[in-house]
BALOBA-1460 file (C-alpha; in Angstrom, 3 decimals):
// residues 154
<rec num="1" residu="x" x="0.000" y="0.000" z="0.000"/>
<rec num="2" residu="x" x="2.881" y="2.388" z="0.784"/>
<rec num="3" residu="x" x="4.259" y="1.896" z="-2.734"/>
<rec num="4" residu="x" x="0.961" y="2.937" z="-4.261"/>
<rec num="5" residu="x" x="1.211" y="6.234" z="-2.376"/>
<rec num="6" residu="x" x="4.746" y="7.004" z="-3.604"/>
<rec num="7" residu="x" x="4.153" y="6.258" z="-7.285"/>
<rec num="8" residu="x" x="1.574" y="9.053" z="-7.850"/>
<rec num="9" residu="x" x="3.639" y="11.413" z="-5.700"/>
<rec num="10" residu="x" x="6.736" y="10.691" z="-7.788"/>
<rec num="11" residu="x" x="4.767" y="11.192" z="-10.994"/>
<rec num="12" residu="x" x="3.420" y="14.506" z="-9.706"/>
<rec num="13" residu="x" x="6.910" y="15.744" z="-8.762"/>
<rec num="14" residu="x" x="8.325" y="14.678" z="-12.126"/>
<rec num="15" residu="x" x="5.502" y="16.507" z="-13.886"/>
<rec num="16" residu="x" x="6.105" y="19.655" z="-11.865"/>
<rec num="17" residu="x" x="9.828" y="19.516" z="-12.691"/>
<rec num="18" residu="x" x="9.132" y="19.171" z="-16.417"/>
<rec num="19" residu="x" x="6.573" y="21.981" z="-16.260"/>
<rec num="20" residu="x" x="9.070" y="24.222" z="-14.464"/>
<rec num="21" residu="x" x="11.555" y="23.819" z="-17.300"/>
<rec num="22" residu="x" x="9.117" y="24.766" z="-20.034"/>
<rec num="23" residu="x" x="9.639" y="28.532" z="-19.724"/>
<rec num="24" residu="x" x="13.417" y="28.097" z="-19.931"/>
<rec num="25" residu="x" x="13.078" y="25.849" z="-22.961"/>
<rec num="26" residu="x" x="10.947" y="28.557" z="-24.570"/>
<rec num="27" residu="x" x="13.613" y="31.150" z="-23.713"/>
<rec num="28" residu="x" x="16.313" y="28.991" z="-25.330"/>
<rec num="29" residu="x" x="14.180" y="28.616" z="-28.468"/>
<rec num="30" residu="x" x="13.600" y="32.381" z="-28.541"/>
<rec num="31" residu="x" x="17.374" y="32.976" z="-28.547"/>
<rec num="32" residu="x" x="17.881" y="30.558" z="-31.446"/>
<rec num="33" residu="x" x="14.979" y="32.117" z="-33.354"/>
<rec num="34" residu="x" x="16.470" y="35.583" z="-32.817"/>
<rec num="35" residu="x" x="19.741" y="34.376" z="-34.310"/>
<rec num="36" residu="x" x="18.047" y="32.955" z="-37.410"/>
<rec num="37" residu="x" x="15.693" y="35.933" z="-37.780"/>
<rec num="38" residu="x" x="18.801" y="38.124" z="-37.702"/>
<rec num="39" residu="x" x="20.461" y="35.924" z="-40.312"/>
<rec num="40" residu="x" x="17.405" y="36.123" z="-42.585"/>
<rec num="41" residu="x" x="17.172" y="39.913" z="-42.299"/>
<rec num="42" residu="x" x="20.949" y="40.450" z="-42.415"/>
<rec num="43" residu="x" x="20.919" y="42.003" z="-38.930"/>
<rec num="44" residu="x" x="24.292" y="41.068" z="-37.457"/>
<rec num="45" residu="x" x="23.649" y="43.213" z="-34.370"/>
<rec num="46" residu="x" x="20.666" y="41.025" z="-33.503"/>
<rec num="47" residu="x" x="22.751" y="37.901" z="-34.033"/>
<rec num="48" residu="x" x="25.665" y="39.144" z="-31.919"/>
<rec num="49" residu="x" x="23.248" y="39.958" z="-29.079"/>
<rec num="50" residu="x" x="22.586" y="36.222" z="-28.530"/>
<rec num="51" residu="x" x="26.161" y="34.975" z="-29.006"/>
<rec num="52" residu="x" x="28.681" y="34.815" z="-26.191"/>
<rec num="53" residu="x" x="31.975" y="36.511" z="-27.093"/>
<rec num="54" residu="x" x="33.679" y="33.089" z="-26.935"/>
<rec num="55" residu="x" x="31.141" y="31.357" z="-29.223"/>
<rec num="56" residu="x" x="32.571" y="28.630" z="-31.453"/>
<rec num="57" residu="x" x="31.253" y="27.627" z="-34.859"/>
<rec num="58" residu="x" x="31.968" y="24.151" z="-36.241"/>
<rec num="59" residu="x" x="30.796" y="21.836" z="-39.006"/>
<rec num="60" residu="x" x="30.946" y="18.035" z="-38.824"/>
<rec num="61" residu="x" x="31.054" y="16.220" z="-42.169"/>
<rec num="62" residu="x" x="32.379" y="13.228" z="-44.057"/>
<rec num="63" residu="x" x="35.115" y="13.731" z="-46.649"/>
<rec num="64" residu="x" x="36.487" y="10.836" z="-48.676"/>
<rec num="65" residu="x" x="34.759" y="8.465" z="-46.257"/>
<rec num="66" residu="x" x="36.460" y="9.995" z="-43.216"/>
<rec num="67" residu="x" x="34.763" y="11.988" z="-40.438"/>
<rec num="68" residu="x" x="35.979" y="15.576" z="-40.304"/>
<rec num="69" residu="x" x="35.439" y="18.623" z="-38.108"/>
<rec num="70" residu="x" x="35.940" y="22.110" z="-39.497"/>
<rec num="71" residu="x" x="36.280" y="25.148" z="-37.251"/>
<rec num="72" residu="x" x="34.574" y="28.238" z="-38.565"/>
<rec num="73" residu="x" x="34.919" y="31.887" z="-37.719"/>
<rec num="74" residu="x" x="32.027" y="33.832" z="-36.213"/>
<rec num="75" residu="x" x="33.543" y="37.000" z="-37.705"/>
<rec num="76" residu="x" x="33.615" y="35.465" z="-41.196"/>
<rec num="77" residu="x" x="30.042" y="34.208" z="-40.763"/>
<rec num="78" residu="x" x="28.908" y="37.710" z="-39.755"/>
<rec num="79" residu="x" x="30.634" y="39.140" z="-42.843"/>
<rec num="80" residu="x" x="28.821" y="36.623" z="-45.067"/>
<rec num="81" residu="x" x="25.454" y="37.481" z="-43.476"/>
<rec num="82" residu="x" x="26.063" y="41.216" z="-43.948"/>
<rec num="83" residu="x" x="27.365" y="40.652" z="-47.477"/>
<rec num="84" residu="x" x="24.305" y="38.598" z="-48.415"/>
<rec num="85" residu="x" x="22.044" y="41.448" z="-47.288"/>
<rec num="86" residu="x" x="24.046" y="43.962" z="-49.322"/>
<rec num="87" residu="x" x="23.665" y="41.764" z="-52.429"/>
<rec num="88" residu="x" x="19.934" y="41.325" z="-51.814"/>
<rec num="89" residu="x" x="20.362" y="37.629" z="-50.964"/>
<rec num="90" residu="x" x="18.166" y="36.150" z="-48.224"/>
<rec num="91" residu="x" x="19.686" y="33.397" z="-46.061"/>
<rec num="92" residu="x" x="16.672" y="31.559" z="-44.654"/>
<rec num="93" residu="x" x="17.509" y="28.697" z="-42.302"/>
<rec num="94" residu="x" x="14.192" y="27.004" z="-41.575"/>
<rec num="95" residu="x" x="14.168" y="25.050" z="-38.323"/>
<rec num="96" residu="x" x="12.014" y="21.926" z="-38.623"/>
<rec num="97" residu="x" x="11.843" y="21.094" z="-34.905"/>
<rec num="98" residu="x" x="13.466" y="21.809" z="-31.557"/>
<rec num="99" residu="x" x="14.676" y="19.307" z="-28.985"/>
<rec num="100" residu="x" x="15.803" y="21.331" z="-25.966"/>
<rec num="101" residu="x" x="17.288" y="20.127" z="-22.690"/>
<rec num="102" residu="x" x="17.916" y="22.479" z="-19.759"/>
<rec num="103" residu="x" x="19.717" y="21.904" z="-16.466"/>
<rec num="104" residu="x" x="20.420" y="24.897" z="-14.239"/>
<rec num="105" residu="x" x="22.226" y="27.403" z="-16.464"/>
<rec num="106" residu="x" x="23.182" y="24.961" z="-19.249"/>
<rec num="107" residu="x" x="21.059" y="24.136" z="-22.280"/>
<rec num="108" residu="x" x="21.420" y="22.109" z="-25.447"/>
<rec num="109" residu="x" x="19.232" y="22.296" z="-28.523"/>
<rec num="110" residu="x" x="19.079" y="19.873" z="-31.460"/>
<rec num="111" residu="x" x="17.462" y="21.481" z="-34.486"/>
<rec num="112" residu="x" x="17.051" y="19.798" z="-37.877"/>
<rec num="113" residu="x" x="16.949" y="22.476" z="-40.579"/>
<rec num="114" residu="x" x="16.747" y="23.305" z="-44.270"/>
<rec num="115" residu="x" x="18.674" y="26.268" z="-45.669"/>
<rec num="116" residu="x" x="17.206" y="28.308" z="-48.497"/>
<rec num="117" residu="x" x="19.168" y="30.983" z="-50.314"/>
<rec num="118" residu="x" x="16.725" y="33.500" z="-51.780"/>
<rec num="119" residu="x" x="13.932" y="30.871" z="-51.733"/>
<rec num="120" residu="x" x="16.112" y="28.221" z="-53.455"/>
<rec num="121" residu="x" x="16.878" y="25.077" z="-51.427"/>
<rec num="122" residu="x" x="20.611" y="24.842" z="-50.689"/>
<rec num="123" residu="x" x="21.121" y="22.079" z="-48.111"/>
<rec num="124" residu="x" x="19.789" y="20.482" z="-44.948"/>
<rec num="125" residu="x" x="21.282" y="19.133" z="-41.739"/>
<rec num="126" residu="x" x="21.171" y="19.520" z="-37.986"/>
<rec num="127" residu="x" x="22.354" y="22.356" z="-35.763"/>
<rec num="128" residu="x" x="23.537" y="21.391" z="-32.273"/>
<rec num="129" residu="x" x="23.601" y="24.372" z="-29.916"/>
<rec num="130" residu="x" x="25.150" y="24.779" z="-26.480"/>
<rec num="131" residu="x" x="23.856" y="27.719" z="-24.461"/>
<rec num="132" residu="x" x="24.644" y="29.135" z="-21.029"/>
<rec num="133" residu="x" x="22.377" y="31.383" z="-19.001"/>
<rec num="134" residu="x" x="24.237" y="34.556" z="-18.079"/>
<rec num="135" residu="x" x="23.044" y="37.558" z="-16.066"/>
<rec num="136" residu="x" x="21.805" y="39.070" z="-19.339"/>
<rec num="137" residu="x" x="19.977" y="35.910" z="-20.455"/>
<rec num="138" residu="x" x="20.750" y="32.829" z="-22.515"/>
<rec num="139" residu="x" x="23.836" y="33.079" z="-24.754"/>
<rec num="140" residu="x" x="24.959" y="30.663" z="-27.458"/>
<rec num="141" residu="x" x="28.472" y="29.389" z="-26.704"/>
<rec num="142" residu="x" x="28.760" y="26.668" z="-29.363"/>
<rec num="143" residu="x" x="27.138" y="25.851" z="-32.697"/>
<rec num="144" residu="x" x="28.035" y="22.675" z="-34.558"/>
<rec num="145" residu="x" x="26.178" y="21.709" z="-37.700"/>
<rec num="146" residu="x" x="25.973" y="19.082" z="-40.393"/>
<rec num="147" residu="x" x="25.277" y="19.850" z="-44.058"/>
<rec num="148" residu="x" x="24.074" y="17.649" z="-46.867"/>
<rec num="149" residu="x" x="22.079" y="17.858" z="-50.085"/>
<rec num="150" residu="x" x="20.818" y="14.251" z="-50.084"/>
<rec num="151" residu="x" x="18.348" y="12.702" z="-47.661"/>
<rec num="152" residu="x" x="16.541" y="15.970" z="-47.004"/>
<rec num="153" residu="x" x="12.800" y="16.007" z="-46.377"/>
<rec num="154" residu="x" x="12.082" y="19.095" z="-48.502"/>
């Protein structure tokens, strides 16, 4: 009989814990959306506002059958976003879904996406984000993505 009492109590506590994280998950998603809205509009100021100064940008891919990791430059990425806007090109990364996990001031987000360049499909993949909650809010500290043209759901 004692076990029957603890099972509903445990379920209730687990539900409350999951409910308590929902607002933070929504805040994490809002940060990621701000980054991609900034990318689409060419607003690098909006993008920089959600990136930590130490943010890293990486791409994981296969080359000649071997797994590779390429380090990118946030500065170069910002230049390409600004340059696209100046040329009238729209970089539209469409997030298909969000899987967000939050613990204290650490969050991860897994986001399958499709990238369109001025409405033309370019590639798809997954973005893996690491975020940390700072005094000023959630900041992206790491972005690693995959890119491919085959196997996309478009």
